[in-house]
N, C-alpha and C positions, 0 to 999 in steps of 0.2 A: 294725944299729941296736939299741940296748938297749930293754928293755920300756917305759921311760918315754917314749922317743921314739916308739915304736909307738902308745902310748895317745894321745899328743898328736896324732899324725897321724890316728888313727882319729877322734878328736873333731873335728878340723878337716875331715876328709873328710865327715863327717856334715853339718857346717855348710855346706860347699861344695856338696854335693848338694842341700841345701835351697834354697840361693840359685839354683843353676843350673836345677833342675827346677821349682821352685815360686815363684820370684821373691820370696823372703821378706825380702830386704834392702830397707830404705827408701832406701838410698843407691845401691846397685849393682843395675842391672836388665839382664837379658839382652836382646840385640838381637833382631830378627825371626827370625834363624836360631838363636837360643839361645846365642850367644857373649857372653862378658863379657871386657873387657880385663883381663888379669892385673894391670896397673898399678893399675886401680881397686880390685881386691880387696885389694891391699897397703895401701890406705888404711883398711881396716876393722880394728877392734880385734882381732878374732879371728885375723887373719893378720899382725899386727905383727912376729912373729918369723920370718915367711917372707920369701923373696925369689923372684924369677922362677924360679930353678932348683928351688926347693922344690915349685912346682906341677908342673914337669916330672917330678920324682921321684915325687910323689904319684900322678900319672897313670900313670907307668910301672910303679910297684909295686902299684897297685890290682889285686887278684886278679880282680875282676869286670870290669875294663877299662871303667869307667863314664865315663871322660873322654876328650875329644878336644881336642887343642891344635893351633892353626894360627898361622902368622905372616903378617902382612900389614902393609905400610907401616911396617916396622921395629918393630911391636908384636906381642906374643904375646897370643892370645885362647884361652879355655878354654870348653868346653861339656860338658853331660851328653849321653851318646849316646842315651838314651831315658829314659822314666819321667816325662815332663813333665805337669804339670797346667796350666801356662801354654801359651798357643797360640804355636807357633813353626813356621817353615817348615823342617821337618826334611829337609834335602837329603842327609843322610848315611845314610838308609835306602833300601834297594833292594827293589823289588817282587819277590816270589818267584813264578816261573811254575809251572805244573802239573808240568812236567818236572823242575824243581829240587826241588819238594816231594816227588816220587816218590823222588828220590835221598836225601832226608833221612830218610825213614821217618816215624815218629810224632814229635810234639812233646809236651813235658811242661809242664803248668801246676802250680806248687806252691801249696798252700793248707793249711788246717787243718781238723779235723773239723767244727767249728761252721760254717765257711763252706761246706764240702762239702755239708752238709745242705740249704743254700739253693741251691747250684749245681746239685744233682741235679734240682731242680724248675724253676729259671728259667734256668740256663745260667751261663757264666763272664762276669762283668761287668767292664768296664774301670774301674768306679767313677768317681773324679774325674780319672783320667788320660786321656791321649789314646789309649792303646792297652792292650790286654790283653797280658801278657808271657808268653812261653814259652821253654823251653830246648830245644835239640835232644836227641833220644833218644840220649844219650851219657853213659856212666857218669862221665865227667870234667866234665860240664856244671856250671859254677858260675854264669855270667852267666845271668840270666833266672829263677833260682829264689831267692826270698828265704830268708835263713837262718831256721831255726825251723819250716820247713814239715814237716808230718807226713803229709800226704795228697798223692799225686802223680797227676795226671790225665793220661792218655795220650790225645792228641787226633789225630783223623784230618784232617790238614791238606789232603790231596789231595781228600777228599770235600767239605770245606768250600769249597775253591777252586772245585771243579766246580759247587758250588751258588751261586757268586757272591761269596763272602767273599774279602777281600783280606788277604794276609799280606806282611810285609816283614822284611828282616833288617837290623839296625842294625850300625854299624861294629864293635861289640864282639861280634857273633855272636848277640845276642838276637833271637828271632823275636817280632814284634809284629803285632797285628791291631786295627783299630778296632772290629771286630765289626759288628753291624748298625746301623740308624739309632738304636737305643736304647743302643748300646754293649755288646751282648751277643753271645755265641756260644752257640747252643742246646746243651743237654745231649746231643742225639743224636750229636754228633761226639766225645763222650767214649767211647772204646772199651775202656779198661781203667783200673782204679784200684788203686794200691798205697799201703799205709800203712807208716809207720815213718820214722825220721829218717836 
């Protein structure tokens, strides 16, 4: 695909993520599991140039694997794997056991220096999302780390699980946690900090 096609797809991908994660369309709304019929998306001005195959291609080529597509009753449906601010029944995330967490090693939360100054005092906050996002401790990790992060927090997932915090893995490999009742994971679980891009 040439550069113009990639720019268009990137713009459409941003719009799609906004609809699927945050319910920003007044016309198309995700169902209780977060899925939207692709046929409904095709009615939107932003996706006029698309067809059903375009959504399959977008999902397949997305480096962060943010989308999940299913077929049911002769229709195709698409959802965001995680990152929702709207309430959904996210059946595609799997709870991580202590044993699994031990095999993962540490997990990483990406942020910036300004946010790190607050995190070191109050902990990592899920903000207006349903979960805090982490990547596995893998130098090839893309999903779970927002682009532009300059501070990387290494988190002791095993210690947090042993203290009662829950962690889950989404379909695209992102590790997520709701944190405590206020949506935070205390700073005591941050065991290492790296800076740089």
